[in-house]
C-alpha positions in Angstrom: -8.4 -21.0 -13.3 -12.0 -22.1 -12.8 -13.1 -19.3 -10.4 -11.9 -15.7 -10.4 -11.4 -14.4 -6.9 -14.1 -12.1 -5.7 -12.2 -10.7 -2.7 -8.6 -9.6 -2.0 -6.6 -8.3 0.9 -4.5 -5.4 -0.5 -1.4 -4.6 1.7 -0.1 -1.1 1.3 2.0 1.6 2.8 0.7 5.1 2.1 4.2 6.3 1.4 4.8 3.8 -1.4 4.2 5.4 -4.9 3.9 2.1 -6.6 1.3 0.7 -4.2 -0.6 3.9 -4.7 -0.7 3.5 -8.5 -1.7 -0.2 -8.1 -4.5 0.9 -5.7 -5.9 3.1 -8.4 -6.0 0.2 -10.8 -7.6 -2.2 -8.2 -10.3 0.4 -7.5 -11.1 0.5 -11.2 -11.3 -3.3 -11.2 -13.7 -3.1 -8.3 -15.8 -0.5 -10.0 -16.3 -2.8 -12.9 -16.7 -6.3 -11.4 -17.6 -5.7 -7.8 -14.4 -7.1 -6.3 -14.3 -6.8 -2.5 -11.1 -5.1 -1.2 -10.0 -5.4 2.4 -7.2 -2.8 2.9 -4.3 -4.1 5.0 -0.9 -2.7 6.1 2.8 -3.1 5.5 5.6 -0.9 6.6 8.5 0.1 4.3 10.0 1.9 7.3 10.2 -1.4 9.2 11.3 -3.7 6.3 14.1 -1.3 5.4 15.1 -0.4 9.0 18.9 -0.5 9.5 20.2 -2.4 12.5 20.5 -0.2 15.6 17.8 2.3 14.4 14.4 2.5 16.1 11.4 0.5 15.0 8.6 2.7 13.8 6.5 1.7 16.8 9.2 3.0 19.1 8.7 6.6 17.8 6.0 9.0 18.8 5.3 9.8 15.1 6.7 7.8 12.2 5.4 8.9 8.8 3.9 6.0 7.0 3.5 3.9 10.1 1.5 6.6 11.8 -0.7 7.2 8.8 -1.5 3.5 8.9 -2.3 3.7 12.6 -4.8 6.4 11.7 -6.2 4.0 9.1 -6.4 1.1 11.6 -8.5 3.2 13.9 -10.8 4.3 11.0 -11.2 0.7 9.9 -12.6 -0.4 13.2 -15.8 1.3 12.4 -15.7 1.3 8.6 -13.5 -0.3 5.9 -14.9 2.5 3.6 -13.4 5.1 5.9 -10.0 3.5 5.5 -10.5 3.3 1.8 -11.3 7.0 1.6 -8.4 7.9 3.9 -5.9 5.9 1.8 -7.2 7.4 -1.4 -7.1 11.0 -0.2 -3.7 10.7 1.6 -2.2 8.8 -1.3 -3.4 11.4 -3.8 -2.2 14.3 -1.7 1.3 12.8 -1.6 1.8 11.1 -4.9 -0.1 13.5 -7.2 -0.4 16.8 -5.4 3.0 16.9 -3.7 1.5 17.6 -0.2 2.8 16.0 3.0 0.0 13.9 4.6 2.7 12.4 6.9 2.6 15.8 8.7 0.0 15.5 11.5 -1.5 18.9 10.7 -1.9 18.0 7.0 -3.4 14.6 8.1 -6.0 16.4 10.2 -6.9 18.7 7.3 -7.3 15.7 4.9 -9.5 13.8 7.3 -11.7 16.9 7.6 -11.8 17.3 3.9 -13.3 13.8 3.4 -15.9 14.4 6.2 -14.1 12.5 9.0 -13.1 13.7 12.5 -9.6 15.3 12.4 -9.4 14.2 16.1 -8.8 10.7 14.8 -5.1 11.6 14.3 -4.6 12.2 18.1 -6.9 9.3 19.1 -5.0 6.8 16.9 -1.6 7.9 18.2 -2.7 7.8 21.8 -4.0 4.2 21.3 -1.1 1.7 21.5 -3.3 -1.1 20.0 -3.1 0.6 16.6 0.6 -0.3 16.7 -0.4 -3.9 17.2 -2.8 -4.0 14.2 -0.3 -2.5 11.8 2.5 -4.7 13.1 0.4 -7.9 12.8 -0.4 -7.2 9.2 3.1 -6.3 8.3 4.3 -9.5 9.9 1.7 -11.5 7.9 3.4 -10.4 4.7 6.9 -11.1 6.0 5.8 -14.6 7.1 4.5 -15.3 3.6 7.9 -14.4 2.2 6.8 -10.9 1.2 9.1 -7.9 1.1 7.2 -4.9 -0.2 4.0 -3.5 -1.5 1.6 -3.9 -3.2 1.1 -7.4 -1.9 -2.3 -9.1 -2.6 -3.7 -12.0 -0.6 -6.5 -14.1 -1.9 -8.2 -15.5 1.2 -10.7 -17.6 -0.9 -7.8 -19.7 -2.2 -5.4 -22.1 -0.5 -1.7 -22.2 -1.3 0.4 -25.4 -1.3 1.6 -24.6 2.2 -2.0 -24.4 3.4 -2.1 -20.6 3.8 -3.9 -18.1 1.5 -2.4 -17.4 -1.9 -0.5 -14.2 -2.3 1.2 -12.2 -5.0 3.6 -9.2 -5.0 2.3 -6.7 -7.5 1.4 -5.9 -10.2 3.7 -2.9 -10.1 2.4 -0.4 -12.5 3.3 3.2 -13.3 0.3 4.0 -15.4 -2.7 2.2 -13.9 -5.0 1.0 -16.7 -8.7 1.9 -16.8 -11.7 0.4 -18.6 -11.3 -2.9 -20.3 -7.6 -2.7 -20.0 -7.9 -2.8 -16.2 -9.9 -6.0 -16.4 -7.4 -7.5 -18.8 -4.6 -6.8 -16.2 -6.8 -8.4 -13.5 -7.3 -11.5 -15.6 -3.5 -11.6 -16.3 -2.8 -11.2 -12.6 -5.2 -13.8 -11.4 -4.1 -16.2 -14.1 -0.8 -16.6 -12.1 -2.8 -18.3 -9.3 -3.3 -21.4 -11.5 0.5 -22.0 -11.3 1.5 -22.2 -7.6 5.3 -22.5 -8.4 5.4 -19.7 -10.9 7.5 -17.2 -8.9 8.7 -14.4 -11.1 8.4 -12.6 -14.4 9.9 -9.2 -14.6 10.5 -6.4 -17.1 14.0 -5.1 -16.4 14.2 -1.3 -15.9 16.5 0.3 -18.4 17.7 4.0 -18.3 14.7 5.1 -20.3 12.4 3.5 -17.7 14.3 5.3 -15.0 13.8 8.7 -16.5 10.1 8.0 -17.0 9.7 6.8 -13.4 11.4 9.9 -12.0 9.2 12.2 -14.2 6.0 10.4 -13.3 6.8 10.4 -9.6 7.9 14.1 -9.5 5.2 15.3 -7.0 6.2 12.5 -4.6 9.9 13.0 -5.0 9.6 16.8 -4.5 7.6 16.2 -1.3 10.1 13.7 0.1 11.6 14.7 3.4 11.9 11.1 4.6 13.6 9.1 1.9 16.7 8.8 -0.3 16.8 7.1 -3.6 19.2 4.1 -3.6 19.6 2.1 -6.8 16.1 2.9 -7.8 14.6 1.9 -4.4 12.8 4.2 -2.1 14.7 3.9 1.3 13.6 5.7 4.5 16.0 8.1 6.1 16.4 7.1 9.8 
């Protein structure tokens, strides 16, 4: 590919452990090459919702959805504030085993990073934060997406006329240094081939044990999911 992208839209759900690991990698890429990251939303609660259960926007508080509503309000004044909120909430959940999806914990984490804890209540009281999260979720679904991390490359045009997008990379150990840039080069190389759809390393029992071990803080903190055939599935 002649030109490497300089900007991406990174769709995430705070609750997703794999999106969090990929976000650590993409921040390392940014540190080294100045990549511009626009953080966007996607809801695992909604994509995995069972028929007859409430949509997340129909609940007063809905774990990942509500944390993204907080992020949507923060983003209106600063993408950097959303960046810091996602990093801190993700680290709290996926590395420290805390529960940022509890409103009190969310308030504490906002205060910890120098932001107003009142943003939690302000975001939940503002119905337009639902609209922002839902629109970005629907964007991924309309592109054929089904999970996170999903990356959009707004500088590039896909064969259907929309922006190029990729699901992944899904990493358990986010690379740093030169290895992070090699993975970035490998990822963006896919963009040269618009009809290259999938390459996958199958997960064998060894991988399953490693995944459970690495995700232990997240799994111990889970009060919202079950594990179904290796997929994280929200409990309704």
